[in-house]
Structures are given as structure tokens and as C-alpha cells.
SEMI-623660 format. One record per residue (C-alpha): residue in three letters; x, y, z. Coordinates in steps of 0.2 Angstrom, whole numbers, plus 2048, in hexadecimal, padded with zeros to 3 digits. Last residue first. Layout:
residues N
ALAXYZ;...
***
This chain:
residues 416
ARGB1583FAD9;METB0D834AE6;PROB05824ADF;GLUAF3825ADC;GLUAE781DAE9;ARGADB810AE4;ILEACA817AE9;GLYAC1811AF8;GLYAC07FEAFC;SERAB8802B0D;GLYAAB80DB05;PHEAAB820B04;VALAB1821AF1;ALAAAA810AEC;ASPA99814AF4;TRPA9A825AEB;ASNA9A81DADA;META9C82CACE;ARGA9182FAC0;GLYA8B840AC5;THRA9B845ACC;ILEAA2851ABE;GLNA90858AB9;META8B85BACB;META9C863ACF;THRA9A86FAC1;PHEA88874AC5;LEUA8C877AD7;THRA9B881AD3;LEUA9088CAC7;VALA8388EAD5;SERA90893AE2;CYSA9989FAD6;ILEA898A8AD2;THRA848A9AE4;VALA958AFAE9;ILEA958BDADC;VALA848C3AE0;GLYA888C3AF3;THRA978CEAEF;ILEA8E8DAAE4;GLYA898E7AF1;ASPA998F1AF3;PHEAA68EDAE6;PHEAB78EBAED;PHEAB08DCAF7;SERAAF8D3AE6;PHEAC28D2AE6;SERAC18C5AF5;PHEAB58B9AEC;VALABF8BBADC;VALAD08B7AE4;LEUACB8AAAF1;TYRABD8A0AE9;LEUAC18A2AD6;PHEAD48A3AD7;GLNAD4894AE4;THRACA88AAD8;LEUAD588EAC9;PROAE488BAD3;ALAADE87AAD9;TRPAD6874AC8;VALAE4879ABC;TYRAF6877AC1;ALAAF686CAD0;ILEAE6863ACC;LEUAEA85FABA;PROAFC85BABF;PROAF784DACB;ALAAFB852ADD;PHEB0B84FAE7;LEUB1885CAE4;ARGB0E866AD8;LEUB0286AAE6;TYRB0E874AF0;THRB1587FAE1;ILEB03882ADC;THRAFC887AED;LEUB0B892AF2;THRB0A89BAE1;LEUAF789EAE3;SERAFA8A6AF4;VALB088B1AEE;PHEAFF8B7ADF;SERAEF8BBAE9;SERAF98C5AF6;ILEB038CFAEA;GLYAF38D4AE0;PHEAE98D8AF0;THRAF88E3AF6;LEUAF98ECAE5;TYRAE68EFAE6;LEUAE78F6AF8;ASNAF7901AF5;LEUB048FDB01;HISB09900B13;ASPAFA8FBB1E;SERAF48F0B10;PHEB038E5B12;TYRAFC8DFB24;SERAEB8D9B1F;TYRAEE8D3B0E;METAFD8C9B13;LEUAF38C0B20;HISAE48BEB15;PHEAEE8B6B07;SERAF88ACB13;PHEAE88A4B1A;PHEAE489DB09;THRAF5895B08;ALAAF388FB1A;ALAAE3886B15;LEUAEE87DB07;PHEAFA878B15;ALAAEC870B20;PHEAE4868B11;HISAF485FB0D;VALAF5859B1F;PROAE4852B1D;HISAEB847B0F;PROAE7848AFD;ARGAE0838AF5;PHEADF839AE2;ARGAD382FAD8;ALAAD183DACB;VALABE83EACF;ALAAC183DAE2;SERACE84AAE1;ILEAC3855AD7;VALAB5853AE5;LEUAC1856AF3;LEUAC9865AEB;VALAB786DAE7;ALAAB286BAF9;PHEAC3872B00;PHEAC2881AF5;PHEAB0885AF9;LEUAB3884B0B;LEUAC388EB09;SERAB989CB01;VALAAB89CB0E;PROAB989CB1C;ALAAC08ACB15;PHEAB08B7B17;TYRAB78BEB28;THRAC88C2B1F;VALABF8CBB10;ARGAB58D6B1C;THRAC48DAB26;VALACF8DEB17;ILEAC28E9B0F;GLUABF8F3B20;GLYAD28F5B23;PROAD68FAB11;LYSAC9909B11;LEUAC290AB00;LYSAC091CAFA;SERAB2926B02;PROAA292DAFB;ILEA9B93DB03;VALA8A93BB0B;LEUA7D948B06;GLYA70950B11;ILEA5F95AB10;ASPA5395CB1F;LYSA43954B24;GLYA3695CB30;THRA2B961B21;VALA1D96DB1C;ALAA1C972B0A;ASNA18981AFF;GLUA21982AEE;PHEA2E975AF1;ARGA3E971AE7;TRPA4C966AEC;GLUA59964ADE;LEUA68958ADC;ARGA7595BACE;TYRA8094CACC;GLYA92949AC8;SERA9F94EABB;ASPA9694EAAA;THRA85950AB2;ARGA78944AB8;THRA6894CABE;LYSA5E948ACD;VALA4E952AD0;SERA43953ADF;PROA5194EAEA;SERA4F940AF8;META4C947B09;META57942B18;GLYA52935B25;THRA6292AB23;PROA70934B1A;PHEA70935B07;ASPA7B92CAFA;ILEA82931AE9;ASPA91928AE2;PHEA92933AD2;PHEA9F940AD7;ASPAA2953AD3;THRA92958ADC;GLUA85965ADA;ILEA78969AE8;VALA69973AE3;CYSA5C979AF0;THRA4C982AEB;PHEA3F987AF7;ASPA30992AF3;GLNA2898FB04;VALA2E982B11;GLNA24981B21;ALAA2E97AB2F;ILEA2D96BB3A;GLNA3996DB48;ALAA4B965B49;HISA52974B52;ARGA5097FB43;SERA48978B33;ILEA50976B22;PHEA6096FB28;TYRA6D96DB1A;TYRA7995FB1E;LEUA8995AB16;THRA91949B1B;ASPAA2941B1D;METAAE94FB1E;GLYAAE962B1C;THRAB5971B14;ALAAAE982B11;HISAAC990B03;TYRA9F99DB08;GLUA8F9A6B03;LEUA809AEB0B;SERA739BAB05;LEUA649C0B0F;ARGA559CAB09;ILEA4A9D0B17;ARGA399D5B11;GLYA2C9E2B16;ASPA2A9EAB05;ASPA339FAB0B;ASPA429EFB0F;PROA449E7B21;VALA519EEB2D;VALA5E9E2B35;GLNA649DEB46;ILEA719D1B47;GLUA709C0B50;GLUA7F9B7B58;ARGA869A6B53;ARGA979ABB59;ILEA9E9A6B48;LEUA909AEB3E;PHEA909BEB49;ALAAA39C0B45;ILEA9E9C3B33;ASPAA49D5B32;GLUAA49DAB20;TYRA919DAB1F;GLUA8B9DFB0D;ARGA7B9E9B0C;GLYA709E5AFE;ASNA619E0B09;VALA6C9D5B14;GLUA7D9CFB0D;VALA899C3B14;GLYA989BCB0C;VALAA59AFB12;ALAAB49ACB06;ASPABB99FB11;TYRAB5993B1E;ILEAC0985B24;ALAAB6978B2E;ASNABA974B40;GLUAAB97CB48;SERA9D977B3B;GLUA8E982B3E;LEUA92993B36;SERA8499DB3C;ALAA749A7B38;SERA689B1B42;ILEA5F9C0B3B;PHEA569CDB46;VALA489D9B44;GLYA449E6B52;GLUA3D9E6B63;SERA2A9E4B5F;ILEA289E0B4D;ASPA199D4B4C;GLNA0D9E1B44;GLUA199E4B36;ARGA199D2B30;VALA2A9CFB29;THRA2C9C4B19;PHEA3D9BBB19;ILEA469B8B08;TYRA559ADB08;GLUA639ACAFB;ALAA7099EAFC;ARGA8299BAF6;TYRA8D98CAFD;ASPA9D986AF5;THRAA2976AFC;THRAB296DAFF;PHEAB495AB03;THRABC94EB0F;PROAB793BB0D;PHEAC6934B17;TRPAD3928B10;LEUADD91DB1B;ASNAEF918B1A;GLYAF6926B25;LYSAEA934B21;LYSAE4935B0F;ARGAD8943B0A;GLNAC9943AFF;ASPAC4953AF6;ASNAB394FAEF;ASNAAC960AE9;VALA9B965AEF;META92974AE7;ILEA8397BAF1;HISA76986AEA;ILEA6898CAF5;ALAA59997AF0;SERA4D99AAFE;ALAA3C9A4AFE;THRA2E9A8B0A;LEUA389A5B1A;ASPA2A9ABB26;PHEA2E9B6B35;PROA319AFB46;VALA2C9B8B56;GLUA399B4B63;GLUA369B5B76;SERA3D9BFB84;TYRA369BBB95;ASNA329C8BA3;ARGA2E9C2BB4;GLNA209C9BC0;VALA209C1BD1;THRA109BDBDC;LYSA159B7BED;GLYA109A7BF5;ASPA219A0BF5;ILEA229A3BE2;VALA129A7BD8;GLUA169ACBC6;GLUA109BBBBC;VALA169BBBAA;THRA1C9CABA0;ARGA209C7B8E;THRA2E9D0B85;ARGA2F9D0B72;ARGA3C9CBB65;SERA3B9CBB52;TYRA409BDB47;CYSA4A9B8B38;ALAA529A7B38;PROA6199FB2D;THRA5F98EB26;SERA6D983B2C;ILEA7C97CB23;ILEA8696EB2C;META96967B25;GLUA9A957B2E;GLYAAC958B35;GLYAB9965B31;TYRAC8965B26;LEUAD7966B32;SERACF961B43;ALAAC4954B39;VALAD494CB32;GLUADC94AB43;ASPACC943B4A;LYSACB937B3B;LEUADD931B3E;SERAD992CB50;THRAC9923B4C;PHEAD091AB3D;SERADF914B46;SERAD690CB54;ASPAC8905B48;THRAD58FEB3C;ARGADF8F5B48;SERAD08EEB51;SERAC98E8B40;THRAD98E0B3B;GLYADB8D7B4C;ALAAC98D1B4B;GLYACC8CBB39;LEUADC8C2B3E;ILEAD38B9B4C;METAC48B4B42;TRPAD08AEB34;ALAAD98A3B41;VALAC989CB47;ALAAC4898B35;THRAD588FB33;ALAAD2884B42;ALAAC0880B3B;PHEAC787BB2A;ILEAD5870B32;CYSAC7868B3D;ILEABD864B2D;ILEACC85DB25;ALAACF851B34;ILEABC84CB33;ILEABE848B21;LYSACE83EB25;GLNAC5834B32;VALAB6831B26;SERAC2828B1A;METAC582EB09;
***
């Protein structure tokens, strides 16, 4: 094959790569715009991030401070909180994956059952203006149900203070303790956080136990959160435990809810990766053609590039309306059919019916399908690349490359 034809094939490859970049950018933009608007709608219905904060128990005292303003001494009164120690915490959170579909996108919504018991130790000498407890329902758009509040055995039917994030005054037991029990059923999306410290401060954690049970196996934690002390696999998911006897930490606890595959994200990644697939296909086809003494024209490569592009074009727009796996299957079948029915018109049967479709299946279908499995795409590409290198080296090891690229070239087979 002449140098001019190889340059023409390179130009065809470059033009197709540009087309893929345009298609990928369009798919990404379409996905981002629809995802943002639909996510806001889902959040308004089911809530956003679920945030659970540790309640606080404190007294309040008034301090008088003298200040000099315009040469005059003025006394000002300031009210400050005197916190009491949280000496025991027993939290249990059940998280159930309850994903919702909006439009053609899946969102990681979930339900949670939260139960917790806290014990505060009150110092008699620090009680100035009474003892107060502050607790709240942090997630504004979440749906809270079966909310229960109990302090020292007394059940509170009016839970408005949790909604308004107000404090309530309580009376310690005879042993100087406040026992607070909280429970509710709630909804959320994306992530669940349990904040150990208030206002992102470093906190002392005593006799602390937090258990999160899930009904899913794909466990992940937000950046900066603590890993569980014990991680136990159950029949339906995991049991995660955080246990501390007496620790000091500024870190909190979090859990990322797994999400189903989003068509737009998968399609975009596959489209941006497409030039690699086509590069492998062209390289193998050129080598096989040289071995078989067959000279395809650059125009043939242009149409073959179009069959690759048809896969991603169909995959991009059909996935907006059909199941992602069904769309992948249809796009693969159509692309392979276009290649086979085209090559049979002019290429040797072995290339048209075996080598070309097998190569396209490997580098287009298998490479693209690997994106369904997060983290293994690079492994699959590496394995296929090494196997391709080995196969091509064995096939071409005895070829006379001077004859292939020399002036005499290879005797061209008649068109069939």
C-alpha cells in the first residue's frame, strides 16, 4: 500500500475521531442538562442528602462584660452555652436502597430507619439557667414519618421543636443524667451522613456505638469520613459498626448510596473512547490485508469507519428511549451487519466473514461493554492489546515488508 493511501486512511481516522468528539460533547451536554433538572425534581419529592446530627445538651448562663464605647464604660450581657458531656451513644440506622427513575435516568434514593439512645451527664455545679436539649431534623425536603422523642421516659407528642430546630428544657434524673431516645423513618438521596461533632468541631466520643445496616453490597464512603471498625457481610447487604470507648475525633460517618447505570454517562465515556477501538480495527485490518495480499482502498476505510460511528450514534440517541442493554445489543448488531454486508462485496470471504467482524466485535463491542463494569476497562484493553500484538507478530513474522511497501508492492487480488 502506498504512502499516499496510508496518509488518506490517517485523515479518515482523524475526521472520524473529531466526529466522535462532537457526538460525545453533545451527549454529555444533553445528559448534564436533563440530569440537573430531573435531580432537583427528585430531591423535592424524596429529599436530598440525609443528614443526622448528634443532639446537644447544655445549660445556659449570662455573663456581664464591660466595654468602652466612645469613652464610656458600658455593661453588656451575653448568654453562652455550657455543654454537658455525651457519655454514651447507641445508634442504629437501617438503609434500604429505593432507587427512583425520572425520565430516563435513575437516582439513588433510599429510605432509612433511625433509632438512637443518648446519655448526657449533667454537672450540678454548671446548671445556671436550666438544662436544655437541642435536636433537629436536618434534611428539609426529606419525608419524615413515625417520629418519636423520649426524654427520661417521658414521650413528647409535640415534635415541632425538631422541625423549628429549637431547644427544649428538661430535668435530669436523680443520678444527674439525661436519657434521650430518638427514632424516625425518613427518605433521602445520594448520601447519608451522621455528624458526630457539632459545627465541624473536634469532639470527644465516649462509649459510642453506631451500626448501619444496608440491603445492598456496593458499599462506599464519602471523602473524609471514618471507616467502620467492623464490616460484616449479611444475606442482603452489610452490617457496618463504628465503636469507640473514649476517642477524640473531628471526623464523621457517611455512606454513599449506589446508583444504577446512567445511560448518558456510559454513552459519553464509550463515545470518547471510540477512536481507540477504530485505531485497533484499522491496524489489524491493514495487517490482515497485507497477509492476504488484498488492497482495500481508503474509501473502503471511510465506510468502515462510518459503521463504527453508526454504533455510537444509535447508542447515544436510542438510549434516551430504550433500555440501556437493549440499545447496546441493537447498536452492536446493526454495526456488525453493516460491516459484513459491505465487505462481502469486495473483500476475500475470510476477511469479510471472519477476520473483520471478529476484530470489530472485539474492539468495538467488547471494549464498549467493559464500561458497564467500573474499574476494569483498562484491564480489558490491556489484555486485548497484548493478545493483538502477539497475534499480529506471529502472523507477520515472516513477511517481506520491503515487498509490501516497495515499488513493486503486492499483487492486487481481483475485486469480488
